[in-house]
C-alpha angles and dihedrals in degrees: 000000000000118000090222092165093064107026114009111214096024128096122206088263091051089051091051089055092047090051089050089056093048097048096042085056096045094048096047090055092045092050091052091043085220136081147061113294097165101072096049091049092053095040098043097101096046092045090049091052095046095049097041103037108024116023123080118212140133118222088195087066107021093178095055100147098223096051122124113255124231123197121189094202088172087071095172086075091059094135089067088060093046092052091051093047091050094047094046094050108260123139096279108109128199088253088058089056088048087054096049111159093002128128117284095004126134087231110074124172093267126022112275120196109274108141089177087067095040100262105129099187144004110262115181105112105068113246096028095092098052088044093050087052090058089058090047088053092051093050093049090053095049095043090047090054093045099045109025121094132181106297094008113086092170091159110050115131138128132224117229124193137185109206133180137213087264091057090053094048096052112094095229092065091053090053092048096041090051091053092044089056093048091050092047095231097186091170091071119090120181122191107202110208098217098191096143094226134107135164096279091047133261114020089232085081091079112348115071109132119117101265091189093057091042091057094043089053087054086059098256130145101243124199125183125208115186132189125068102313094270103090095100093167089066090041093052090050087055093050092046087052089050094050090049092050111109104177111038144038113254131232116190110199102210116189107217138163119235113237089011113202097019107127093214108019103046112118093008128126091227092067088061093072113006135068116259094235128240094273094052092046089053091052093047094050092049089050089058095039093251120150102254090202094063119086126193087002118174112184111223093231091052092049093048092048094049091046089060085080088059090053088053089050093053089050092049094051091046090055091047094051090051088052093049092051087056091044090054091057093048097040109019097165093055092043088052092051090048093052094044089051092048087055092048094249122148115233093232140033100255093206089066094059106029112120121235121216120217124236117249095045128104122219135158111243092237088059092047089050089055091054090047089054091046087059099041109033099065086059096047108063096170095058114093120203134195150144141219095251093295097097097136090047098043093044086217097135109092128209113284092013116158124202120249107233141151092273096034112059091160092067118113100192119082121204100206095182118220091323109117097163094048091047091057093050094042091050087052090054092051093047096055093058091095093230108052135047134198141213127182138178143223136140115292091240088064092058081093090069092054102036096116091057091047090049093051091048089054093045093049096036095235109176094235122150116217116196116200120180130181088051103179149359081303090089084075124183099040086074136204097332090063101030115094116221107151098023095087091053090044093055094046092059092061108101115236095016114122107210116197124192105176121204100218145349094290094050087049090054090053093046090058090048090053094044095052093045093047114087102163100086143335127306127208121204116200113196138180134247093205127071119263126199112252105245115237106249092191094054095038135019127307120264088229087080085076086091089076094055095241136020143173107273098174110024130203127192094223106008120206093199138006120228108201119189145152134207119344091359092067090076089049087054095048092049090048090051092053091052092046090052089060088059089049094253112136111219124185112208118210123195109212108185095153124025096183093059092046090054089057093058119096122270092252092059095043090051091051091056096041107024111212092218092061104085097170103091135161123194117201121190134138091235141069119300097242111135096010097104093074086067100035102047125194098317097043126118121209123211113196143080129333096167141029117286133254140235106260137104113294098251091053092049091053091049097048092046091049098241094139143119091255093052090049091055091049091048091048091055091044090053091051094056 
């Protein structure tokens, strides 16, 4: 019998399940003496209803491709997710809850990407999760259009999000939500935990706009559920409305109370980031009729009831598997593509279709990149491209590309608008689907705007491809606001991020090959605005050596000096080497497109490229010198930037800042003394 007077929509057994979630969360925080108990206490009923009555998933196969996705964008409430995962049968044990926030546990302070355990994305920085979810929704729409056929809805899932006031305040979520509304992503359902409290206190201190009108203006379907967060009959009505919506994403504004039920901590900022304390937990348990002497207690009847959702998930996947077997008979080629993508296989051998650029020509690496995409993308239907309103400059739109829009779900090119941060986070959401991948472009200087998304991609090893053009002072007249100086070094310091700065068109080709075949983390491509000579691969080394990160481009039996460079400065180094040879000075030129890959090579190879006995070394790069001294040593000389750029034609900028053949020759002679 339902206790409709107290909590409409919840029976006494449901209430027992909700309290189990609440107290597991509270006790895990208390044992760790660290965490955020308030949000899980307030959101426990809604999360319970969502996970047991609406979402489809199968803990026995967490990566089932047609599962609904759940994103806890309010990542500070991570223990709520861990409690749900444990109770529904995922690989999060009760001991893992006891080890919340401890070394080596599966229950870190904020959710970290672990799809095998049911954690779809890393959600620590607020705003990232809801923005990732927009990418997930885009991917689902595209994949459904590509794979589904009459009678075979093999891609048919929704993306559910729990977001906080903090998520809605961060600018990245505004960018992403605006785009989601424009695209009409009706498969996206966000539950907004409107508990009125943030770390500083009441949200009225800084957050007073009408969020309902704001999201309506974005083009969302907005539902409001008042009360105290326990009226699940009203919440379910809002969810049903959201599931029936066919034109817009949905935001459900759910009024809750942080630390709900705690006699002294409810509606306080302290409960946002501090344990309740043993005395307060005891009082709260007594208030709910819970035995205060029991810790990490899971009533058998509650566990059995919650696990029924797991049984439904198994049945749903079994039905899907049966449908897919029939689909494979009816549409064998599509089924094979699906299975190949699920295994991380590309649909073609890239070597068969990669373009080759002839020596003697000159082409900007951004334009070479565009030609590579023209050759590859028509053969790679599960790779989605895009740009943050710089398509003609980034050369990211491939021949035959169609824009992804509300009325064009078959489009593979996403116009992100001037929303760099959202683009990064949305691409991450696309790239964790398990079937699709994303690349997107902007100017390198604007990597600062999307750094948080890049960092999360690197931390979580999302296979996202970030394309950055206009990579140096070589962009010229736009001046110092657009000329990246420190951004290259800033990207290189991010662990797990592979940063490529190709020297010419053929290195650009090989960079794309590597990026598309690499699935264990993100790749950044840094490309020039200005034209670069295509290096003679017959005279010098093959660009295919790029896969080792750095290689000898111009060799010398007994080099007097090493000229180390990346990107546009490699051609400066080769020309300097030729002039030094006239003076009987043997210079070995090393192209260093990707430091991170080079560092992964064995010592023997690294020493063959940068011989330890050659102390005279010159580093040439149109950026700051940070990081270069590990390659240059004590006697090295660096040629690059030590200030911001200037507004002038590219050639003048390089001359005025001393990044020239003549200065390289001077530096080589200086290093040899």
